N, C-alpha and C positions, 0 to 999 in steps of 0.2 A: 368683183363678187363671183363669178363664174361664166364659163363657155358658153354663149351658147353658138356658135358660127357651127350654120350646115341644118341649122334645128329651123324647122317653120312652126310660124303659132298664130292660130285663129284667136283675137279676140272681141267678144258680140258686146255689144255698147260700149264701142269705143271712139264715140266721133265726139267728147266729151270728159270732165270729169275723170272717176276711179276707172274707165275704161280706156282713157285718150292716157293717164300715164302707165295701166301695166304694158301700154303697147310701145312705147317711145322707151318703157326701161325694156322693154323683151330685147327691142332694135338695139340698145344703146350694145348688148349683151351680144352681138352678131348674128341675132334670131330674124328670119324671116318673117313679115308680119302681114297678116291680113288683117284690114280694121274694118272691121263690121258694123252694122247700126240700119237704121230705118232710114237715114239721111247719107243717100253717098257723096254727098258735096261737099257734106262738111267730114265722111268720114277721109273725101280726099286731102282734106287741109291738115288731114295729122301724117296722112302720105307723106307729104308734102314738104312734112318737118320732117318726119323721117329719113327724106332722100338728101335736106339738106345738112341732116349728119354721116351721110355716106352711107345708110342704111338700106333694105329694101326692103317695099309693102305693094300691094294694092290696097284698092279701096274698095268694098262689096256690099253693096244694098241686101241686108238681107231683114225680113220679118221670123225672129225665132218661135211664134208661135202658129207658125203655116213649114208642115214637114216639106211638101212638097220643093219649098223654096229655103229649106236649110239644106236638102239634098240637091239641088241646084248648086248651091255657094257652096258647100263644102266639094262637092264634083270642079268646079273649079280653081279651087284651092290647090286642088291635085294637078290636076291639071299644068296651074302654070307653076308649082314648084313641085311635081315631085311628090310628095309626101304630108302628111302632119305629124306634128311629134305635139305638142303643147296646144291643147284649148286653155282663155282663159273664158269664163261662164259667166260672164260680168251683166250680160244687158237686161234692164228691170228699170219697171217703172213706180211710183207710187205715188196716189192720186187720194189726197186726204178728203172721206165723209165720215161722219159718225154709223153706224154701226147701225142705228135704226133707218137709218138714211139709205143705205148701202144699197142698190138696183142689182139685180141679178146679172145685168150686163156689166157694174160695174166689177163684181165679185169676176165673172170668167173673167173679164181684163186680164186681171194685175193676176190671175190664176195663170191662164195662158202666157203669158209673156215670161213672168216671173219664176214660174215652177216647170207650167210644159215645157217650155222655150230652153229651160236647162236643160229635160229630160231627153230632146228631141238632139240637142246638139251637142249633147255629150254620148247619146248610145252612135250615132255616128259618126264622130268622135272616135267612141275606144273600137270602130269594126275598122277604120286608117287603122288606129296606132295598132292595133293587131295585126295589121299586115306587114309590117316592119319589127315587132315584138319589143317596142318599146312603147315609150306616149306618157305625157301628164295631162290630166284635169282638175285642174281649179277651178272650184265651184261657189260661186261668194254669196254669200248665206246674210246676214244682219243680227245686233245685237237685239235687235230687234224683235228676233224669232219665238220670243219668247225662254226658250229655252237656259238664261240664262234670270228669268223672272223679270226682263225688261220687257214693257208692248211699248205700243204708237201709241201716240192720240190718234185717231182717227182712221186706226187702221185696222181694226179687223181682218181683213183682207192681205196687206200687206204680211202681218206680222203670219198668217195660218200660210202664206207660200212661201216665207223664206224660212217656218218651221220644217216646214216640206221640204226645202231644197238639203236641210241637216239630214233627215230622216233616211231621202234617196241617199244619200253621197256617204 
């Protein structure tokens, strides 16, 4: 495919699913990977899998909706690996609920994780990448973003957040 030797990648939402797949794929191509999510133990399992393949990785607990936590994690990645080259902005949640039953708390939680979180991570990643005049930010959205006329049942908050990612990107 391509060679990512000496590149450093950070993947959000990497403890399982698509995020785990992204982390493993980057490691297979030679990148050093920061595996981040809200559950550090599950992140460590992904790191162990990367290390068993001969790769290099670290597990870090991160709440993407919290700027101070995002900054602390990015600081740690730079401290451990010396740089950041690639961000896969994958963290997200989907808690289905009919629009007429959504609470303000439901709405805010989804927007804060899915949209604000991607912004905070992309902003910080861009600052790190500018130092090296090179970087790649991959923002993960969804076909359910509304851009292609596809919604998702019980997902007004989710589709709004994913459409926002497309607009932001």
